C-alpha positions, 0 to 999 in steps of 0.5 A: 609730567607734573603731579599735582599734590596740592588739595583740590579744595581748600577751606579755611575758617570760612564764615557766612553771615546773612544780617543776623542769620549765621549760615556757615560758622568758621569751618575748615577742610581740605579735599585732595585730588581724586577724592569723593566726600559726602557733606551731610546735615540737615535743613539749615545746616549750611551745606548749600551756602558752603557749595555756593561759596565753593562756586564763587557764587556767594562772597564769604563774610570772612575766611578763604575758599580755594579751588584748584589753586584759585581763591573763590570768588575773586579768581573763579574765572581762572577754574570755572571751565574746570568745575561743574555743578548738578542739582535736581532743584536747578532747572534747565531752560524748559523751551529749549531742546535737550541738544540746545541746552547742552550746546549752550553750556558746552560753549560756556565751559569751553568744550572743544568739538561740541557736537562730538561730545554731546553725542558722546555723552548722549550715548553714554547717559541714554539720551540720544532719543531725547536730544531734540525733545524740549526739556520742559516735556521730559519726565523727572528721571530724564531731566536728571540725566540731562542735569547730569550730562550737563554737569559732565559735559567738560569732564570737570576736575571738580564736581559738586553735587547737591542731592543728585538723586532727590525724587528719583526711583530706586532703579534710576537713583542707583543708575545715576550713582554708577555713572558718577562712580565711572566718571570719578574713577575715569577722569580722577575728578574730586567730588563733593556730594551733599545728600540726605540719602545715607545709603548713597553716601555709604556706597559713594563716599571715602569721607564724610563731613557732618554739619550742623548750625553752620559748623562741622560736628564730625569728619571722618571715613564712614567706617570710622564714624560707625565704630566711634558712634557704635552704629550700624548705618550712617543714618543713626549717626547723622541722627545721633549728631543731629539730636545732640547725642552720642559720640559728639555730645559726650565729646563736649561734656 
């Protein structure tokens, strides 16, 4: 069996400019296969634009993006069935039932034996009683579980998550994190998690990339960031970076 040693995601000097606004400003990073990385930054830091370029939905102004060996967006159709995305800010069609939504996406992702896979993931994510209910009639927590089911349907090799537990109560959020951990370990997926929840990032991520104004301000393992900034929590590190104080500010002197 051939062992894949190339990065799952490779970003090199990536830039995205919208007219006069510079959303992403020359960032570079590489994500090993099977890793889970947190992408942090305040509103307008460039996280969502970066994820959109990784998905091949937005064309870079300059620089390159490679996912599973395919250059994005030109070669995205080579790998889209091996990727997936989840965000509570992206609604599934409300009039369709949960089963219908999952069936449509399963076809788009080329899932084999769709009925069996939907039954399997519905049991795993506690959705069996919701399958024939219109998606628009679900609670916020139920919709999040359905979105997670959609994201895991094709057992993706690369999973991109944008605030996956936003607006959830602590119990439901913890449940979602547990399912994500289980999926990554069982499948060996590469996960990039954009989140404002620092406890979530500390729990799940092996590495943290912090963005500010379109640039990468710091990039390291959580424990190394805590030690370097002399802080007890990632939230304190994030605030130091966002407010231009601490290690990053001193390094620029």
